[in-house]
Each structure stands twice: as C-alpha cells, then as structure tokens.
C-alpha positions in Angstrom: 0.6 -0.4 -8.3 0.9 -3.2 -5.7 -1.4 -5.4 -7.7 0.6 -5.0 -10.9 3.7 -6.3 -9.1 1.6 -9.0 -7.4 0.5 -10.3 -10.8 4.2 -10.7 -11.9 5.1 -12.4 -8.6 2.3 -14.9 -9.1 3.5 -15.6 -12.6 7.0 -16.6 -11.3 5.7 -18.7 -8.5 6.4 -16.6 -5.3 3.0 -17.2 -3.8 3.4 -20.7 -2.4 1.2 -22.0 0.4 2.3 -21.8 4.1 0.8 -23.5 7.1 2.1 -22.2 10.4 0.1 -18.9 10.8 -2.6 -18.7 13.5 -6.1 -18.3 12.2 -6.9 -15.0 10.7 -10.1 -13.0 11.3 -12.0 -11.0 8.7 -14.0 -8.1 10.1 -16.0 -5.1 8.9 -16.6 -1.9 10.7 -19.0 0.9 9.7 -18.5 4.6 10.3 -21.7 6.6 10.3 -21.9 9.9 8.5 -18.2 10.0 7.6 -17.1 13.4 6.3 -14.4 13.5 3.6 -11.9 16.2 2.9 -14.0 17.5 0.0 -17.0 18.0 2.4 -18.9 15.1 0.9 -20.3 12.6 3.4 -21.4 8.9 3.4 -24.2 7.7 5.7 -22.3 4.4 6.2 -18.6 3.9 5.3 -17.5 0.3 5.5 -13.9 -0.6 6.4 -12.6 -4.2 6.1 -9.7 -5.7 7.9 -7.8 -9.0 8.2 -6.2 -9.6 11.5 -3.8 -12.2 13.0 -3.1 -12.7 16.7 -4.6 -10.9 19.7 -4.2 -7.4 21.2 -2.3 -7.0 24.5 -2.3 -4.1 26.9 0.0 -3.0 29.7 -1.2 -2.2 33.2 -2.1 1.3 32.1 -4.4 0.0 29.4 -2.0 0.9 26.5 -2.0 -1.4 23.5 1.6 -2.8 23.3 1.7 -5.3 20.4 -0.4 -3.9 17.5 1.2 -3.8 14.1 -0.6 -2.0 11.3 0.2 -2.7 7.7 -1.1 -0.9 4.6 -1.2 -2.0 1.0 -0.5 -0.3 -2.3 -2.7 1.3 -4.9 -5.5 -1.0 -6.2 -4.3 -3.6 -3.7 -5.9 -5.0 -0.6 -5.0 -6.7 2.7 -4.7 -10.1 1.2 -1.6 -8.9 -0.8 0.3 -9.7 2.4 -1.1 -13.1 3.1 1.3 -15.1 1.1 4.6 -17.0 1.4 6.8 -14.1 0.2 5.5 -11.6 2.9 3.6 -13.4 5.7 5.7 -16.5 5.3 8.8 -14.6 6.1 7.4 -12.3 8.8 4.3 -13.7 10.6 5.3 -17.3 11.4 6.6 -18.6 14.8 9.9 -17.1 15.7 9.9 -14.5 12.9 10.2 -10.7 13.3 6.4 -10.2 13.4 5.4 -13.5 14.9 1.6 -13.5 14.9 1.6 -15.3 18.2 3.3 -12.3 19.7 1.9 -9.4 17.8 -1.6 -8.3 16.9 -1.3 -7.8 13.1 -3.9 -5.6 11.4 -4.1 -5.6 7.6 -6.4 -2.9 6.2 -8.4 -2.6 3.0 -8.2 1.1 2.5 -11.2 3.2 1.4 -11.9 2.3 -2.3 -10.1 -1.0 -2.1 -10.8 -4.7 -1.4 -13.9 -5.3 0.7 -14.1 -1.7 2.0 -16.6 0.8 0.5 -15.7 1.7 -3.0 -17.2 3.2 -6.2 -18.0 -0.2 -7.7 -20.4 -0.9 -4.9 -23.0 1.2 -6.7 -22.3 4.9 -6.5 -19.8 4.7 -9.3 -18.4 8.2 -10.1 -20.8 9.7 -7.4 -18.7 8.1 -4.7 -17.0 10.7 -2.5 -13.6 11.8 -4.0 -11.5 10.4 -1.2 -7.9 11.4 -0.5 -5.0 9.8 1.5 -6.0 12.0 4.4 -9.5 10.5 4.4 -8.1 7.0 4.3 -5.8 7.6 7.3 -8.5 9.4 9.2 -11.0 6.6 8.7 -8.6 3.9 9.8 -7.5 5.8 12.8 -11.1 6.2 13.8 -11.7 2.4 13.4 -8.6 1.5 15.4 -9.3 3.8 18.3 -13.1 3.7 18.5 -14.0 0.2 17.2 -11.0 -2.0 17.8 -9.9 -0.4 21.0 -6.3 0.0 19.8 -4.9 3.1 21.4 -1.2 2.7 20.3 0.7 1.0 17.5 4.0 -0.8 18.1 4.7 -0.5 14.4 3.1 0.9 11.3 4.3 -0.3 7.9 3.2 0.4 4.3 4.1 -0.5 0.8 3.8 2.1 -2.1 0.6 3.9 -1.4 0.7 2.4 2.1 4.2 3.8 2.5 2.9 7.2 1.7 0.2 6.7 4.3 3.0 6.1 6.8 4.2 9.7 6.4 0.6 11.0 6.8 0.0 8.8 9.9 3.3 9.9 11.5 2.6 13.6 11.0 -1.1 13.5 11.8 -0.9 11.3 14.9 2.8 11.6 16.0 2.3 10.1 19.5 0.3 7.0 18.2 3.2 4.8 17.1 6.6 3.7 18.2 8.0 3.1 14.7 7.2 3.5 11.0 8.6 1.7 8.0 7.7 3.2 4.7 8.7 0.9 1.8 8.8 2.5 -1.7 7.7 6.2 -1.3 8.8 9.8 -1.3 7.6 12.4 1.2 6.7 15.0 -1.5 3.8 16.0 -3.7 2.9 13.5 -6.4 4.3 15.4 -9.5 6.7 14.8 -12.4 6.6 11.4 -14.1 4.7 9.9 -11.2 1.7 12.2 -11.5 1.9 12.1 -15.3 1.7 8.3 -15.3 -1.3 8.3 -13.0 -3.0 11.0 -15.0 -2.4 9.2 -18.2 -3.9 6.0 -16.8 -7.0 7.9 -15.7 -7.3 9.6 -19.1 -7.0 6.2 -20.9 -10.1 5.0 -19.1 -12.1 8.2 -19.2 -11.5 8.6 -23.0 -12.7 5.1 -23.8 -16.3 5.5 -25.1 -17.2 2.2 -23.3 -16.6 3.9 -20.0 -19.8 5.9 -20.4 -19.0 8.4 -17.7 -18.6 5.6 -15.2 -21.9 3.9 -16.1 -20.5 1.1 -18.1 -22.2 -2.4 -18.3 -19.0 -4.1 -19.6 -15.5 -3.2 -18.6 -14.0 -0.5 -20.8 -11.3 -2.9 -21.9 -9.3 -0.7 -24.2 -9.1 2.1 -21.6 -8.0 -0.4 -18.9 -5.4 -1.9 -21.2 -4.0 1.6 -21.7 -4.1 2.3 -18.0 -2.3 -0.9 -17.2 0.4 -0.2 -19.8 0.9 3.3 -18.4 1.6 2.0 -14.9 3.4 -1.2 -15.9 6.6 0.5 -17.0 6.9 2.3 -13.7 6.4 -0.7 -11.5 8.1 -3.5 -13.3 11.7 -4.7 -13.2 13.6 -4.9 -16.5 16.0 -7.5 -15.0 13.2 -9.8 -13.8 11.2 -9.5 -17.0 14.2 -10.4 -19.1 14.9 -13.3 -16.8 11.4 -14.8 -16.9 10.6 -13.8 -20.4 13.8 -14.3 -22.4 12.0 -14.9 -25.7 9.5 -12.9 -27.7 6.7 -15.5 -27.2 7.2 -15.6 -23.4 7.3 -11.8 -23.1 4.0 -11.5 -25.1 2.4 -14.3 -23.0 3.3 -12.6 -19.7 2.0 -9.2 -20.9 -1.3 -10.7 -22.3 -1.9 -12.7 -19.1 -1.2 -9.8 -16.9 -3.3 -7.2 -18.7 -6.2 -9.6 -19.1 -6.1 -10.3 -15.4 -6.1 -6.6 -14.8 -9.2 -6.1 -17.0 -11.0 -9.0 -15.5 -10.4 -8.1 -11.8 -10.0 -4.3 -11.6 -13.0 -2.1 -11.8 -12.4 1.0 -13.9 -14.1 3.5 -11.5 -12.3 2.0 -8.5 -9.0 2.4 -10.4 -9.6 6.0 -11.3 -10.4 6.9 -7.7 -7.4 4.9 -6.4 -4.9 6.5 -8.8 -6.3 10.0 -8.1 -6.4 9.7 -4.3 -2.9 10.9 -4.0 -3.6 14.3 -5.7 -3.3 16.3 -2.4 -0.6 14.2 -0.8 2.4 16.3 0.3 3.9 15.5 3.7 7.1 17.5 3.1 6.1 20.7 5.0 5.4 18.8 8.2 8.2 16.2 8.4 9.7 17.8 11.5 6.5 16.9 13.4 7.3 13.2 13.2 8.3 11.8 16.6 8.6 8.0 16.1 11.6 6.2 14.7 11.0 6.4 11.0 12.8 4.2 8.4 12.2 5.1 4.7 13.2 2.2 2.5 13.5 2.4 -1.2 15.3 0.3 -3.8 17.7 1.7 -6.4 15.8 0.1 -9.3 12.4 1.6 -8.4 11.2 3.8 -11.3 8.3 5.2 -9.2 10.7 6.6 -6.6 14.1 6.9 -8.4 17.0 7.7 -6.1 18.5 10.2 -8.6 15.8 12.7 -7.7 17.7 13.1 -4.4 14.5 13.8 -2.5 15.0 11.5 0.4 18.6 12.4 0.8 17.4 15.9 1.5 14.1 15.4 3.3 15.1 12.6 5.7 17.2 15.2 7.5 14.0 16.9 8.5 12.7 13.8 10.3 14.1 13.9 13.9 14.5 10.1 14.2 14.5 9.4 10.5 16.8 7.0 8.5 16.9 6.6 4.7 17.8 3.2 3.5 18.5 2.8 -0.2 18.7 -0.9 -1.2 21.2 -1.3 -4.1 20.2 -3.2 -7.2 20.8 -6.9 -7.1 19.4 -10.0 -8.7 17.1 -10.3 -5.7 15.5 -6.8 -6.1 12.5 -6.4 -8.3 12.0 -2.7 -8.9 9.0 -1.2 -7.2 7.9 -4.6 -6.1 10.9 -4.9 -3.7 8.7 -3.3 -1.1 6.9 -6.6 -0.3 10.1 -8.7 -0.1 11.2 -9.0 3.5 14.1 -11.3 2.6 15.7 -8.1 1.3 14.8 -5.5 4.0 14.2 -7.8 6.9 17.4 -6.9 8.7 16.3 -3.2 8.5 13.0 -4.1 10.1 14.9 -5.9 12.8 17.0 -2.8 13.5 13.9 -0.6 13.5 12.2 -2.8 16.1 15.3 -2.7 18.3 15.8 1.0 18.1 12.1 1.8 18.9 11.8 -0.7 21.8 10.7 0.9 25.0 
C-alpha cells in the first residue's frame, strides 16, 4: 500500500532532492536457521537496513538514541529517504535530527533487499506473518546491531500495525510508539476483502503459472493494483492533479505500468497475506510505552466511522488516538508519510516519553 501512494507522490513532485543528511549506511544481516510461525525454517534469512547517525549508550550500556521506522506493504526502507519524510524530520535541528538520533530503516521480510520469494524460492518461500517480521527485526537489533532499547518506534500502514505487535511483544523495549494509519484489530471486512481480491487476481491469471512465471502476470497485477488503489488513494488529490479525462487516464496508466514493472507477483501475494493472523486487540493492556495512534479522516483503509480506535485506545494505558481531520493537505492513506501534518504530534510524543 505504501508503494501505491509513493507512486502518486512522485507523480506530483513531492520527492525533491535534499542535501543536509549525514551519510547513510546500507547493511545486511543474516539469521541462521530462522523458524517461522508456521514451523517452516530458512537456513539463512537476510535482513537489510538503511541507517543514519550513530548509536549512543548511557553509563549503564543502554542504547539511548535509536529510532526504528517501518514501511508499508510492498514498500521498503528507501520510501522514507525523500524530501517529504526525511527532509522534514532527519535534517539538522529537526525532530529526528540524524546527527542526534540513530535512525534505523528496515526492509521487512519479503520486501526490498531482504529475503523474499522472488529471490528464487517463489511460492516455496516460508509463509511469513507480521509476528515473524517483528521477531526477525528484534533479533537483528539486539543480537547483531547491539541495540538494547529504542527511544522511538514508528511505522506507516503495515509498519504501523507492526508498532502494535512490537509494543505488546516487547513492552519494555521502547519509550514511545507512533503508529500512522492502522487499526489494532484483525484484518477483516473491506480491508481483508481488498487484499484477498488482489491475491485472487494474480493467482487466477494463467500467466502466473503457480508462481513459476517467466514474464510478469500483467493482467493479474493490473487487477491487484486496481483492487488496492481505491483504498489507498485520495479523491481530492486525484481530482486536483487529474482534472481532465486525459490526465486521469495518464496517471492511472503510468501508475499501473510502474507497478507491473517493479512489483514481483509472488512478493506481492506474500506481502498482502502476511497480515492474515494480525490481531493485537486482546493484548492492548500489555503496552507500557507512550503510544500515539494517528489516523486521517479520509483514509479508506482505516475509516474512522468504524469507531475501533475510539474504543480500543482506552485499553492502552498510555495511549492516545489522534484523528487528523480532512484538509487540502491530507492525502487519504498516504497522509501517514507526511510529517508536515502530524509533526506536532510527534513532538508531543517525544516530550511525553522523555526520561
């Protein structure tokens, strides 16, 4: 979902260059004989990360400045390395100044440069879940990177759902969480139907060949893109940037062709299905950190009229639900990566969770 919105942001010119960030580091770590929730194992699971800054520890050896940020479905760590996100957060004097914080951007299992079905196993790749993704990253942080505490954990869309899993599974590991665009309940209703429909579009394309295709199953991917597009797009912004029939068709054609060209069908199936067991609701009371759940009123993936966060945030001891009202600045589901809108909430979160 994150990549669908990123495509639209690129089309309207929000990804301009910036120059003040410190040098980043790209690094891979391998976990030997990793066991998944399903019982499947991988002899060598590769996890890829992009980092900015350097870790710092106090006199007791506790990591004090690590910020961990997680991307959305089909996205990767580089979704955050742009003017819209990093250019408003990571530069000198900004809220997450990379000269002050150790910023860790992860490629989740099945995404980016981490191990994924398209590496060769195709549909024989272990059927990973969100719990597996969180477990793998926790293992890398603690056993490979030497990070034993997080000042802040953030996530967008899928990454926001991971925030709930992180905060419940490792409640003493972070000071604060900011989950942008999520709900803390089982993926059901229209959300699951749209994911299921996208998967079915690909698997029912004869060109998919059970995952052993030699050319992208274009018709299936086209259907999958359309299934998710309506959930993640913003009617206002689409009308603004495509006010004529020709412009609307051009944007759609460019977006879907980019999706077919750059998104592997098997990777997409796994990514859309990884949420199948997600359901943090029964354990929300276990969360100890200061937790901000931030949604936007025009997000069709997490519509406020469901009333879920109004109810469930009361179960989180230090939880706060922030509903961003619609405005000309919001962009539906994609509002999750726009710190010019929710930056003041992040500032409040950092202040409340300071120790």
